C-alpha positions in Angstrom: 26.5 33.9 -30.0 27.6 30.5 -31.0 25.7 27.9 -31.3 26.2 25.3 -28.6 28.0 21.6 -30.0 25.3 18.5 -29.7 26.6 15.4 -28.3 24.9 12.3 -28.5 25.8 9.3 -25.9 25.0 5.5 -27.0 25.4 2.4 -27.5 26.8 0.2 -30.1 24.2 -1.7 -31.9 25.7 -5.2 -31.5 22.8 -6.9 -33.9 21.2 -3.2 -36.0 24.7 -1.8 -36.6 26.2 -5.3 -37.7 25.5 -5.2 -41.1 28.7 -6.4 -43.0 31.6 -5.3 -44.0 31.2 -4.4 -47.6 30.4 -1.7 -49.5 26.5 -3.2 -49.2 26.6 -2.2 -45.8 25.7 1.5 -47.4 22.5 0.5 -48.4 21.4 -0.7 -45.2 20.0 1.8 -41.8 22.1 1.4 -39.1 21.1 3.6 -36.5 24.6 4.7 -35.4 25.3 5.9 -38.8 22.1 7.1 -39.4 21.5 9.3 -36.3 25.0 11.3 -37.9 23.2 11.7 -41.3 20.4 13.3 -40.4 19.8 16.9 -42.5 18.4 18.4 -39.7 20.3 17.2 -36.9 24.1 18.2 -36.3 25.7 15.5 -34.1 29.1 17.5 -33.3 30.2 14.6 -31.1 29.0 10.6 -30.7 29.6 9.2 -27.3 29.7 5.2 -28.7 30.1 3.0 -25.9 30.8 -0.8 -26.9 31.9 -3.8 -25.4 35.4 -4.7 -24.4 35.8 -7.6 -26.7 37.5 -7.8 -30.0 34.5 -8.3 -32.3 32.9 -5.4 -30.3 36.3 -3.2 -31.1 36.0 -3.8 -34.5 32.4 -3.3 -35.1 33.0 0.5 -33.3 36.0 0.6 -35.2 34.3 0.8 -38.4 30.8 2.4 -37.5 33.2 5.7 -36.6 35.2 5.1 -39.6 31.9 5.2 -41.7 30.5 7.8 -39.4 33.9 9.9 -40.7 32.6 9.3 -44.2 29.3 10.9 -44.4 29.7 13.5 -41.7 33.1 14.1 -41.2 31.9 16.9 -38.6 31.0 14.3 -36.3 34.2 13.3 -33.4 33.1 9.8 -32.7 34.6 9.0 -29.3 34.9 5.3 -28.8 33.8 4.0 -25.0 34.4 0.7 -23.6 31.8 -0.6 -21.1 32.0 -3.8 -19.7 29.0 -5.7 -19.1 28.9 -9.4 -17.9 25.2 -9.0 -18.5 23.9 -6.4 -20.3 20.4 -8.1 -19.2 21.0 -7.4 -15.6 18.9 -4.4 -14.7 21.0 -3.7 -11.4 24.5 -4.4 -13.3 23.5 -2.3 -16.3 22.1 0.6 -14.1 25.0 0.9 -12.2 27.3 0.8 -15.0 25.8 3.7 -16.7 25.1 5.9 -13.3 29.1 5.4 -13.0 29.7 6.4 -16.2 27.2 9.5 -16.0 28.7 10.3 -12.8 32.2 10.8 -14.7 31.1 12.6 -17.5 32.3 15.6 -17.4 28.4 17.4 -18.4 29.2 21.4 -19.9 25.5 22.5 -20.4 26.5 25.6 -21.1 28.0 25.0 -24.4 26.9 21.6 -25.2 23.2 20.3 -25.4 23.1 15.9 -25.0 21.0 13.5 -26.5 20.8 9.8 -25.4 20.1 8.1 -28.5 18.3 5.0 -27.1 17.5 3.3 -30.4 20.4 1.1 -29.5 21.1 -1.7 -26.2 19.3 -3.9 -24.9 15.4 -2.7 -23.4 17.2 -2.5 -20.0 19.5 -0.1 -21.1 17.0 2.2 -22.8 15.3 1.9 -19.3 18.5 2.8 -17.4 19.1 5.6 -19.7 15.0 6.5 -19.1 15.4 6.8 -15.2 18.7 8.4 -15.1 17.1 12.0 -17.9 14.3 11.3 -15.9 15.8 12.2 -12.5 18.5 15.2 -13.6 21.4 12.6 -13.1 21.7 12.9 -17.0 20.6 16.5 -18.5 20.1 15.1 -21.4 16.9 14.9 -24.0 16.5 11.1 -25.2 16.4 10.3 -29.5 14.8 7.7 -30.9 15.7 6.6 -34.5 14.3 4.7 -36.8 14.4 3.7 -40.6 11.8 5.5 -42.7 8.5 3.9 -43.6 8.1 5.0 -47.3 10.4 4.3 -50.3 12.8 6.5 -51.1 16.3 4.9 -51.7 18.3 7.7 -49.3 15.8 7.5 -46.4 15.8 4.1 -46.3 19.4 4.4 -45.3 19.4 7.3 -43.3 16.4 6.9 -41.5 14.2 9.1 -39.5 14.9 10.2 -35.7 12.1 12.2 -33.1 13.4 13.5 -29.9 12.0 13.1 -26.4 11.9 15.5 -23.6 11.3 14.2 -20.3 10.5 17.4 -18.4 6.9 15.9 -17.0 6.1 19.2 -15.4 5.2 20.4 -19.1 2.3 17.3 -19.0 -0.4 18.3 -16.7 -2.6 15.7 -18.2 -0.6 12.9 -17.3 -0.1 14.7 -13.9 -3.5 15.0 -13.8 -4.3 11.6 -14.2 -2.2 10.0 -12.0 -3.8 12.4 -9.2 -7.3 11.3 -10.7 -6.2 7.3 -10.4 -4.6 7.9 -7.1 -8.2 9.4 -5.5 -10.0 6.7 -7.5 -8.0 4.2 -5.1 -8.8 6.2 -1.9 -12.6 5.9 -3.0 -12.0 2.4 -3.8 -10.3 1.9 -0.3 -13.4 3.5 1.2 -16.2 2.2 -1.2 -16.8 5.6 -2.2 -18.5 6.3 1.3 -17.3 10.2 1.7 -15.8 10.2 4.9 -15.3 13.0 7.1 -12.9 12.2 10.2 -9.9 13.8 9.6 -7.9 11.2 11.1 -9.5 8.1 9.4 -9.1 9.8 6.2 -5.2 10.6 6.9 -5.0 6.8 7.9 -6.8 6.0 4.6 -4.8 7.9 2.4 -1.3 6.7 4.0 -3.0 2.5 3.3 -3.2 3.9 -0.2 0.3 5.1 -0.6 1.8 1.7 1.0 -0.8 -0.5 -1.0 0.3 -0.1 -4.2 4.6 1.1 -3.1 4.9 -2.1 -1.0 4.9 -5.4 -0.2 6.2 -5.3 3.5 3.1 -6.6 6.2 0.6 -4.0 7.4 -0.9 -4.2 10.9 -4.3 -2.6 11.5 -5.6 -2.1 14.7 -8.8 -1.0 16.0 -12.0 -2.8 17.8 -14.3 -5.6 17.3 -16.1 -4.0 14.0 -14.4 -0.9 13.1 -13.8 -2.3 9.7 -10.1 -4.4 9.4 -12.0 -7.0 7.5 -13.2 -5.4 5.3 -10.3 -2.9 5.1 -8.0 -5.5 4.2 -10.0 -7.2 1.2 -10.3 -3.5 -0.4 -6.7 -3.2 0.0 -6.1 -6.6 -1.6 -8.3 -5.8 -4.9 -6.8 -2.5 -5.0 -3.4 -4.6 -5.4 -5.0 -6.8 -7.4 -6.2 -4.1 -9.6 -3.0 -3.0 -10.5 -1.7 -6.3 -11.4 0.1 -6.1 -8.3 -1.1 -9.9 -6.8 -2.7 -12.2 -8.3 -3.2 -15.6 -5.9 -6.1 -15.6 -3.4 -6.8 -13.3 0.0 -6.8 -15.8 2.2 -8.4 -14.4 5.9 -8.6 -16.5 9.2 -9.7 -15.0 12.7 -6.3 -16.2 14.7 -8.8 -16.4 18.2 -10.2 -19.8 16.5 -7.0 -21.8 16.3 -5.8 -23.8 19.1 -3.3 -26.4 19.8 -2.2 -28.7 17.2 -5.5 -27.5 14.9 -3.6 -23.8 14.4 -0.4 -25.2 13.2 -2.1 -27.6 11.0 -4.3 -24.4 9.9 -1.4 -22.4 8.7 0.9 -23.8 8.3 -0.5 -27.6 6.7 0.1 -31.1 7.7 1.8 -34.0 6.5 -0.1 -37.3 6.6 0.4 -39.0 10.2 1.9 -35.6 11.9 -0.5 -36.6 14.6 -4.0 -38.4 15.9 -6.0 -38.0 13.0 -4.1 -36.3 10.4 -5.3 -38.8 7.3 -4.3 -37.1 4.9 -2.2 -34.1 4.5 -2.8 -30.5 4.4 -2.1 -27.8 2.6 -2.4 -24.8 5.4 -3.5 -21.3 5.0 -0.3 -19.5 4.3 0.4 -21.7 0.7 -3.2 -21.2 0.1 -2.3 -17.1 0.1 0.6 -18.3 -2.2 0.9 -15.0 -4.5 -2.1 -13.4 -2.9 -2.8 -12.3 0.5 -3.5 -13.4 4.3 -5.4 -11.4 6.6 -4.7 -13.0 9.9 -7.3 -10.9 12.2 -7.1 -10.7 15.5 -2.7 -12.1 15.4 -2.4 -11.1 19.5 -4.1 -14.8 19.8 -2.1 -16.7 18.7 0.5 -18.6 20.6 4.1 -18.3 20.5 5.3 -21.5 18.9 2.7 -20.4 15.9 4.2 -16.5 16.0 8.1 -17.9 15.6 6.8 -20.2 12.9 5.1 -16.9 11.2 8.1 -15.0 11.5 10.3 -17.6 9.7 7.4 -17.7 7.1 7.5 -13.7 6.8 11.0 -13.2 6.4 12.2 -16.1 4.2 8.9 -17.0 2.2 9.4 -20.9 3.5 8.7 -22.7 6.7 7.8 -26.4 7.3 4.4 -27.9 7.7 3.6 -29.4 11.1 5.2 -33.0 11.6 7.1 -32.8 7.6 10.8 -32.5 7.1 10.9 -30.9 3.7 10.7 -27.2 3.4 7.8 -25.4 1.2 7.4 -21.9 -0.4 4.9 -19.5 -0.3 5.1 -15.6 -1.4 1.8 -14.1 0.6 1.6 -10.6 1.3 0.3 -10.0 5.1 -2.4 -7.6 6.6 -2.7 -8.5 10.4 -5.1 -7.2 12.8 -6.0 -6.6 16.4 -8.3 -4.9 18.7 -5.1 -5.7 21.5 -2.5 -3.2 22.3 0.8 -5.5 21.1 3.1 -3.8 22.9 1.7 -4.4 26.4 1.8 -7.7 25.0 5.3 -8.3 24.1 5.6 -6.8 27.8 3.5 -9.7 29.2 5.1 -12.0 27.5 2.5 -12.9 25.1 3.7 -12.0 22.0 7.0 -12.4 20.7 9.3 -8.6 20.2 10.8 -10.0 17.0 7.6 -10.6 15.7 5.9 -7.5 16.4 8.6 -5.0 15.4 8.7 -6.8 11.6 5.0 -6.3 11.1 4.5 -2.8 13.1 6.5 -1.1 10.1 3.0 0.4 9.1 0.4 0.4 11.4 -2.9 2.0 11.4 -5.0 2.5 14.0 -8.9 2.4 13.0 -11.3 4.0 15.1 -14.3 2.6 16.5 -17.9 4.2 15.5 -18.3 6.1 18.5 -14.7 7.6 17.9 -16.4 8.7 14.2 -19.5 9.7 14.7 -19.4 12.2 12.0 -19.5 9.5 9.3 -22.4 7.9 10.8 -24.5 9.4 7.8 -22.5 9.0 5.0 -22.4 5.2 6.4 -26.0 5.1 6.7 -25.8 6.0 3.2 -23.9 3.7 2.0 -25.7 0.7 3.8 -28.9 2.0 2.7 -27.3 1.6 -0.9 -25.5 -1.9 -0.3 -29.3 -3.1 0.8 -30.7 -2.0 -2.2 -28.1 -3.6 -4.6 -28.4 -6.4 -2.6 -32.3 -6.9 -2.2 -33.2 -5.1 -5.3 -35.6 -3.1 -3.1 -34.9 1.1 -2.9 -35.5 1.5 0.6 -35.0 5.7 2.5 -35.9 7.2 5.4 -38.8 10.0 5.3 -37.1 13.5 6.9 -38.0 13.4 10.3 -37.4 9.5 10.4 -33.3 10.2 9.5 -33.1 13.6 11.6 -34.7 11.0 14.5 -32.1 8.8 14.2 -29.4 10.7 13.3 -29.3 12.7 16.3 -29.4 9.2 18.8 -27.0 8.0 16.5 -24.6 10.7 17.0 -25.4 11.4 20.9 -23.5 10.0 23.2 -26.3 7.7 24.3 -25.3 5.2 21.5 -22.9 2.9 22.8 -22.2 1.3 19.2 -20.5 -1.3 21.2 -20.1 -3.9 17.8 -19.0 -0.6 15.6 -19.8 -0.3 11.7 -21.3 -3.8 12.5 -23.8 -3.2 14.4 -24.8 0.4 12.5 -25.1 -2.0 9.3 -27.2 -4.5 11.3 -29.5 -1.6 12.7 -30.2 -0.2 9.3 -30.5 -3.5 7.8 -33.2 -4.4 10.1 -35.0 -0.8 9.3 -34.7 -1.2 6.0 -36.6 -4.9 5.5 -39.0 -4.0 7.7 -39.7 -0.7 5.8 -43.3 -0.5 3.7 -43.6 1.3 0.5 -39.9 1.7 0.7 -39.7 4.4 3.6 -38.3 3.9 7.3 -41.0 6.4 9.3 -40.5 8.0 12.4 -42.2 4.5 14.3 -39.7 2.6 13.1 -36.7 4.5 14.1 -38.1 4.6 17.7 -38.8 1.0 17.9 -35.0 0.4 16.8 -33.6 2.9 19.2 -35.4 1.0 21.7 -33.5 -2.2 20.7 -30.5 -0.8 20.6 -30.7 0.5 24.1 -32.0 -3.2 25.1 -28.9 -4.6 23.3 -26.6 -1.9 25.1 -28.0 -2.7 28.4 -30.5 0.6 28.4 -27.6 2.1 30.7 -26.7 5.8 30.0 -23.3 7.0 31.0 -24.3 7.3 34.6 -26.0 3.7 34.7 -22.9 2.6 33.7 -21.1 4.6 36.2 -23.5 2.9 38.7 -23.0 -0.2 37.7 -19.3 -0.1 37.5 -18.9 1.4 41.5 -22.1 0.6 43.2 -23.1 2.1 46.1 -19.4 4.0 46.0 -20.9 5.9 43.7 -22.7 8.5 46.3 -19.6 9.1 48.1 -17.9 11.0 44.8 -18.4 14.5 44.2 -20.6 15.6 41.3 -17.4 17.3 39.8 -14.9 13.7 40.0 -18.2 11.9 38.9 -18.7 13.9 35.7 -15.4 13.6 35.0 -15.4 9.9 35.5 -18.1 9.4 33.4 -16.5 11.3 30.4 -12.9 9.2 31.0 -15.4 5.7 31.4 -17.1 7.0 27.8 -14.0 7.5 26.0 -12.2 4.1 27.0 -14.9 2.5 25.9 -14.6 3.8 22.6 -10.6 3.3 22.6 -9.1 0.0 21.6 -6.8 0.0 24.1 -5.0 1.7 27.3 -2.7 3.3 25.6 -4.8 4.8 22.3 -7.4 6.1 25.3 -4.1 7.8 27.3 -3.1 9.6 24.1 -6.3 10.7 23.6 -6.8 12.0 27.3 -3.7 13.3 27.7 -3.2 14.7 23.6 -1.9 18.4 24.9 -0.3 17.4 28.0 1.8 14.7 27.0 3.7 17.1 24.5 5.4 18.6 27.8 6.9 15.2 28.9 10.0 14.0 27.7 8.4 10.5 28.1 5.3 9.5 27.2 3.2 8.0 29.6 -0.5 8.0 29.3 -1.3 4.5 29.8 0.3 4.6 33.3 -1.5 8.0 33.9 -4.8 6.5 33.2 -4.3 3.5 35.1 -3.4 5.5 38.0 -6.0 8.1 37.5 -8.8 4.8 37.3 -6.8 3.0 40.5 -7.9 6.1 42.8 -11.4 5.3 42.2 -10.6 1.7 42.6 -11.0 0.7 38.7 -8.9 -1.4 36.1 -9.1 -1.2 32.2 -10.8 -4.3 32.4 -13.8 -3.0 34.8 -14.4 -0.1 32.8 -14.5 -1.9 29.4 -17.1 -4.2 30.9 -15.3 -7.2 30.7 -14.3 -8.1 33.9 
């Protein structure tokens, strides 16, 4: 069987190969010539890429002639390539991609090497990417001058082959997987969450956080952890050197009128009554970092229009100024509202919603993640120990009683994880000798029941329907109690509808979950605001 031919492809070294024209050049290391002088690497053909100007052509012809003298079995093919800017990544990659696409590779008869010693760093990166993606069926070869004092080796140098078959490097693959798992654990603050839907969302958020600068939208009820997660995303990106500015957080529900414009976009001196000094604004403060706009659905339409421009163009006009300023921030928005309904009602701009809706993640409230109550209790106890320097634990029966109550349908958890944190903090603070006992748990349960109005599902139904409840069949009453309980756990009418009609909606050409739920509630004279206790 005949030996495969070895073909090398590389750039002419405009500096390293250019060491003069006289006899002295033979005492200097030249990478393109040295590649063809390796005693254990026979190059049958060298595809030498060079610039089109006369100086580069002359050097390429001289190198080809010198290779002919030291390695007459090597055929040198000169390949002119025009690069207006050899440091422009897009131009270099496109040129090399075109070269590779047009090259007549014959892998059955030839082995290919790419010489990465010559060419700009940009060219070397492009070679790597093309080879790693298998556009280029080649290994990389690196040449270098010899380190030891051997006159012959100082001229020929040495070489090393690099195989980019990453599947062979299990340690590299396992390292990437380990780093990703560390990122997931970081976003969850080390809490071993058990809710499958939440864990899937966190996995996607981790991928988006490290791969994208596009806005994220976090949807969930107050206290579901939107602000906490946004800060963790920022800290993850900062640890990967993807942001270097500040984390800036604002609750849009607190912004009104000129104060909203001024707080977000800044203002010039004299922009309005009382504006005695210029103000930078939160968007400018987030330059190079991350801006978290919680309750973005509460922004006015004028602020929404300016925010859209700032997101898309990275510049905007401060209030009262005719000079634009710039800010390259990354955005995370949060809301407990159904923004699609706000758009339909004319209260939220459709173009802004489309811009921030690329990556949308729903964060369920605590009542929708009851399996995560236990690991969050452990997290809160550990946080209390760090902050107060005092380790507190439940005794066995106390823990069992608290978990039974916290995971039951009686526990409304209207304040979600924030309320759970407050509950654990109260018991830990009052615990004697570092132990939470049954008496403290019973006291806390009473406190929570009072905070929630002391209502069971049936009590709440009575409060919503009044005397009408006695006119409803027990069958309908039990079903309505379950529906109202789920509505109270959901962030929006649409979310509640999706959960209630999860199976039957699959058979419909057009999902109408919110409308079906709205009509069901109307049968009993109820609407969304009433079942949420906001009427």
